[in-house]
VMD Tcl script that draws the C-alpha trace (Angstrom):
set ca {
  {-0.48 108.42 -67.29}
  {2.67 109.66 -66.79}
  {5.88 109.45 -69.49}
  {9.46 109.21 -68.28}
  {11.28 112.31 -70.07}
  {13.81 111.08 -72.59}
  {16.89 111.99 -70.99}
  {16.15 110.43 -68.15}
  {15.75 107.36 -69.80}
  {18.73 107.46 -71.97}
  {20.51 107.97 -69.20}
  {18.95 104.83 -67.13}
  {19.83 102.73 -70.50}
  {23.38 103.57 -69.99}
  {23.47 102.56 -66.77}
  {21.66 99.22 -67.22}
  {24.49 98.60 -69.82}
  {27.43 99.41 -67.54}
  {26.29 97.05 -64.98}
  {25.62 94.17 -67.30}
  {29.15 94.33 -68.33}
  {30.53 94.47 -64.87}
  {28.64 91.95 -63.74}
  {29.99 88.17 -64.28}
  {28.17 85.44 -65.95}
  {25.84 83.40 -63.02}
  {27.37 79.93 -62.41}
  {25.64 76.54 -63.20}
  {23.65 75.21 -59.94}
  {25.40 72.27 -58.73}
  {24.16 68.56 -59.59}
  {21.84 67.68 -56.81}
  {22.61 65.41 -54.45}
  {20.46 61.45 -54.51}
  {16.93 62.74 -53.02}
  {16.17 61.27 -49.63}
  {14.16 58.45 -49.01}
  {10.92 59.12 -47.08}
  {8.39 57.38 -45.70}
  {4.56 58.65 -45.14}
  {2.84 57.10 -41.47}
  {-1.17 56.86 -41.20}
  {-1.75 59.37 -38.30}
  {-4.26 56.71 -36.66}
  {-4.80 53.20 -36.11}
  {-8.49 52.10 -36.39}
  {-9.29 48.37 -34.73}
  {-12.28 46.90 -36.28}
  {-14.88 44.76 -34.13}
  {-15.01 41.32 -35.35}
  {-15.84 37.69 -33.86}
  {-13.05 37.69 -32.27}
  {-11.81 40.83 -30.72}
  {-10.86 43.64 -32.55}
  {-8.19 44.23 -35.44}
  {-6.38 46.72 -37.36}
  {-3.45 47.69 -39.43}
  {-1.53 50.96 -39.24}
  {-0.88 51.92 -43.01}
  {2.69 52.91 -43.95}
  {4.15 54.14 -47.79}
  {7.90 54.15 -47.93}
  {9.59 55.89 -51.03}
  {12.97 54.83 -51.50}
  {15.25 57.08 -53.37}
  {19.03 55.21 -53.00}
  {20.95 54.96 -56.23}
  {21.56 51.24 -55.68}
  {19.16 48.48 -54.11}
  {18.85 49.00 -50.48}
  {16.86 47.82 -47.43}
  {14.66 49.41 -44.88}
  {13.40 48.61 -40.96}
  {10.89 49.83 -38.80}
  {11.07 50.19 -35.39}
  {6.91 49.81 -33.78}
  {6.29 51.04 -30.50}
  {2.91 49.25 -29.64}
  {-0.15 51.51 -28.42}
  {-1.48 48.66 -26.28}
  {0.40 45.57 -24.62}
  {0.48 42.35 -26.52}
  {-1.10 44.11 -29.66}
  {1.43 44.02 -32.21}
  {0.90 41.20 -34.44}
  {3.56 39.23 -36.84}
  {3.25 36.06 -37.93}
  {6.94 35.85 -38.91}
  {8.42 37.95 -35.76}
  {10.95 35.17 -35.36}
  {12.32 35.37 -38.76}
  {11.99 39.07 -39.84}
  {12.47 40.89 -36.48}
  {15.60 41.34 -34.51}
  {14.48 40.15 -30.88}
  {11.71 39.47 -28.72}
  {11.23 43.12 -28.28}
  {12.03 45.22 -25.37}
  {9.34 45.35 -22.72}
  {8.41 48.89 -21.56}
  {7.54 49.63 -17.80}
  {3.91 49.52 -18.75}
  {4.28 46.42 -20.36}
  {4.33 47.58 -24.37}
  {6.95 45.98 -26.59}
  {9.37 48.14 -28.97}
  {10.41 45.88 -31.61}
  {12.60 46.33 -34.78}
  {11.56 44.29 -38.09}
  {12.47 44.41 -41.72}
  {10.14 45.96 -43.89}
  {8.02 43.24 -45.82}
  {9.02 42.57 -49.17}
  {12.62 42.39 -49.02}
  {15.09 44.26 -51.35}
  {14.04 47.83 -52.32}
  {14.85 49.22 -55.93}
  {15.80 52.45 -56.91}
  {12.60 55.02 -57.03}
  {10.51 52.31 -55.88}
  {7.42 53.06 -53.97}
  {6.21 50.39 -51.50}
  {3.00 50.04 -49.25}
  {2.75 48.00 -46.59}
  {0.98 47.50 -43.35}
  {1.47 46.67 -39.75}
  {-1.34 44.80 -37.89}
  {-2.39 44.63 -34.59}
  {-5.17 42.67 -32.66}
  {-7.03 43.39 -28.99}
  {-8.64 40.32 -27.84}
  {-11.25 42.10 -25.77}
  {-14.98 42.09 -25.82}
  {-16.67 44.30 -28.54}
  {-18.36 47.00 -27.03}
  {-21.24 49.28 -28.41}
  {-19.56 52.56 -27.65}
  {-15.85 53.61 -28.89}
  {-12.49 53.48 -27.61}
  {-9.52 55.51 -27.36}
  {-5.74 54.17 -26.16}
  {-2.89 55.62 -25.80}
  {-0.56 56.59 -28.85}
  {1.56 54.32 -30.78}
  {5.11 55.30 -32.22}
  {6.97 53.90 -35.64}
  {10.49 54.47 -37.26}
  {11.63 53.48 -40.73}
  {15.09 53.43 -41.12}
  {16.76 53.22 -45.07}
  {19.86 51.84 -44.74}
  {20.50 52.72 -41.33}
  {19.37 56.21 -41.78}
  {16.00 57.66 -40.21}
  {13.62 58.43 -42.70}
  {10.75 58.89 -40.30}
  {9.90 58.88 -36.87}
  {6.23 59.30 -35.66}
  {3.23 58.57 -33.25}
  {-0.03 57.49 -34.24}
  {-3.30 57.68 -32.45}
  {-5.22 54.47 -31.33}
  {-9.01 54.00 -31.73}
  {-11.72 51.22 -31.55}
  {-14.89 51.09 -33.74}
  {-18.05 50.68 -31.72}
  {-19.93 47.97 -32.58}
  {-21.99 49.71 -34.50}
  {-19.54 50.99 -36.69}
  {-19.17 54.63 -34.73}
  {-15.58 56.26 -34.11}
  {-17.55 59.24 -32.48}
  {-16.93 60.17 -28.22}
  {-14.38 57.49 -27.45}
  {-14.20 56.32 -24.12}
  {-10.89 55.44 -22.55}
  {-9.90 51.75 -22.99}
  {-8.31 50.35 -19.88}
  {-6.97 46.61 -20.29}
  {-6.71 44.01 -17.27}
  {-3.26 43.54 -15.85}
  {-4.18 40.21 -14.07}
  {-4.85 37.19 -16.37}
  {-7.52 34.87 -15.25}
  {-7.25 31.22 -16.61}
  {-9.29 28.08 -15.56}
  {-8.92 24.63 -16.22}
  {-11.74 21.51 -16.18}
  {-10.73 17.81 -17.63}
  {-12.45 14.49 -17.53}
  {-10.48 11.10 -16.84}
  {-7.98 9.40 -18.57}
  {-8.41 6.33 -20.42}
  {-5.45 4.57 -21.64}
  {-6.30 1.51 -24.16}
  {-3.66 -0.96 -25.37}
  {-2.56 -0.82 -28.88}
  {-1.86 -3.45 -31.22}
  {2.10 -2.96 -30.75}
  {0.99 -3.40 -26.56}
  {1.68 0.11 -25.59}
  {-1.48 2.12 -24.23}
  {-2.26 5.23 -25.11}
  {-5.38 7.25 -24.23}
  {-7.02 10.96 -24.75}
  {-7.62 13.26 -21.80}
  {-10.60 15.83 -22.67}
  {-9.74 19.54 -21.21}
  {-11.47 22.61 -21.41}
  {-9.56 26.11 -20.50}
  {-11.13 29.36 -19.83}
  {-10.12 32.82 -19.71}
  {-11.86 35.57 -18.04}
  {-9.67 38.78 -18.65}
  {-8.10 40.67 -21.55}
  {-4.81 41.00 -20.05}
  {-2.27 40.63 -22.53}
  {-0.26 37.26 -22.88}
  {1.56 34.98 -25.45}
  {0.25 31.55 -24.65}
  {-1.28 28.95 -22.20}
  {0.55 26.20 -20.86}
  {0.06 22.90 -19.26}
  {1.62 21.01 -16.75}
  {1.19 17.96 -15.66}
  {2.22 16.42 -11.98}
  {2.02 12.59 -10.17}
  {1.70 10.65 -13.26}
  {2.05 6.93 -12.95}
  {5.82 5.42 -13.79}
  {6.22 5.53 -17.68}
  {3.24 7.39 -18.42}
  {3.54 10.76 -19.85}
  {1.81 13.50 -22.20}
  {2.70 13.13 -25.81}
  {0.88 16.17 -27.58}
  {-2.27 18.13 -27.68}
  {-4.99 17.62 -30.35}
  {-5.22 19.96 -32.39}
  {-1.55 20.18 -32.52}
  {-0.09 23.36 -33.55}
  {3.16 22.60 -32.93}
  {4.20 23.94 -29.47}
  {6.67 22.24 -27.87}
  {5.71 22.59 -24.02}
  {1.79 21.32 -24.22}
  {0.55 24.86 -24.43}
  {-3.38 25.23 -24.89}
  {-3.68 24.89 -28.84}
  {-4.97 27.94 -30.85}
  {-2.87 30.68 -30.01}
  {-4.03 33.79 -27.54}
  {-7.44 33.40 -25.71}
  {-9.86 36.18 -25.97}
  {-11.77 37.45 -22.94}
  {-14.13 35.37 -21.86}
  {-13.85 32.61 -24.45}
  {-13.35 28.43 -23.88}
  {-11.36 26.43 -25.34}
  {-11.87 22.51 -25.56}
  {-9.02 19.91 -26.95}
  {-7.40 16.78 -25.99}
  {-4.32 15.94 -24.49}
  {-3.03 12.73 -25.60}
  {-1.06 10.32 -23.23}
  {1.21 7.21 -23.82}
  {2.03 4.07 -21.35}
  {4.49 1.24 -21.95}
  {3.40 -2.23 -22.37}
  {3.92 -3.45 -18.71}
  {1.46 -0.49 -17.71}
  {-0.75 -2.39 -15.02}
  {-4.33 -2.58 -16.43}
  {-6.94 -1.30 -13.79}
  {-6.94 2.29 -11.90}
  {-3.56 3.65 -11.67}
  {-4.59 6.53 -9.20}
  {-4.63 10.22 -9.62}
  {-2.80 12.75 -11.41}
  {-2.69 16.63 -11.66}
  {-2.50 19.20 -14.49}
  {-2.20 23.09 -14.14}
  {-2.67 25.53 -16.57}
  {-0.44 28.62 -16.60}
  {0.06 32.02 -18.07}
  {3.11 32.79 -19.60}
  {4.85 30.95 -16.91}
  {8.78 31.80 -18.59}
  {8.28 35.33 -18.35}
  {11.07 36.78 -16.17}
  {8.09 37.98 -13.89}
  {5.06 35.67 -14.61}
  {1.77 37.40 -13.81}
  {-0.09 36.72 -11.09}
  {-3.38 34.88 -11.55}
  {-6.43 36.42 -10.43}
  {-8.27 33.57 -9.15}
  {-5.52 30.64 -8.66}
  {-7.99 28.67 -7.04}
  {-9.07 27.03 -10.66}
  {-5.72 26.83 -12.24}
  {-5.19 23.00 -11.56}
  {-7.44 19.91 -11.34}
  {-7.14 16.45 -10.80}
  {-7.78 13.27 -13.30}
  {-8.33 9.74 -12.75}
  {-6.43 7.32 -14.93}
  {-7.11 3.83 -15.80}
  {-5.85 1.14 -18.28}
  {-7.46 -1.08 -20.28}
  {-7.12 -3.75 -23.06}
  {-8.28 -3.02 -26.46}
  {-11.94 -3.98 -26.98}
}
mol new
graphics top color blue
foreach p $ca { graphics top sphere $p radius 0.5 }
foreach p [lrange $ca 0 end-1] q [lrange $ca 1 end] { graphics top cylinder $p $q radius 0.2 }
display resetview
């Protein structure tokens, strides 16, 4: 072991004392500004097989660090056209969304749960659904994107992968998922019998079955009638789900699904008894889009039905 000579040690101590006198005291660190809010987005959306296509949720954790209550929004770019699901779209989102060139939607919505409190950590999910036939193998789709803003400031903007779990539960060796681009709807009906009611008017039910043979994205299917007798018109579907344009009840149809229901008609008291002729009905996929999609096989999109008016039994 080596020792420093006493003379040299003394000289070093003297130098240290002189330096300590010449250096001013350190200034106190400034008070930290408010910490920035953060959001953590799961890096993968897993769509699970169900009895009705695939469903899955993207997990998000938001930590709010504002000094006063605040609000947050998110901007979602769906990974697959028509897959983003939000029952409160018309309430918590700020438009119908921007349709991208590949058919996907980008839309801005409120983070669920309302106002955020300082220091609050909020977990929420964003839901997705793909109405395609469940496959025995895993699949992968293109990436989605999620940005979160707090009081107008972006706190994260991230992409996430998309995977379909196989019918056996596997995520290994995924094959590319390719969604159909053209709808393929069809309709069949029975005939309509209008029966006189106690108030003298007529009412009847037309049994309808609508089928869908692709997984092309769509919002709804609508029913368009033609050549009805004077005064006879459709009232609503049964079951009725609030659609104002006589849409097929129950929402979007899954690939391969057939859905049966009734369309209720009414007629005035002076409707003549007997055979009233043939009328037409057509099923259309999203007819009010700026560019309605062309049906893959339009030959079965329309049919006719017979109308008869009878007295009550």
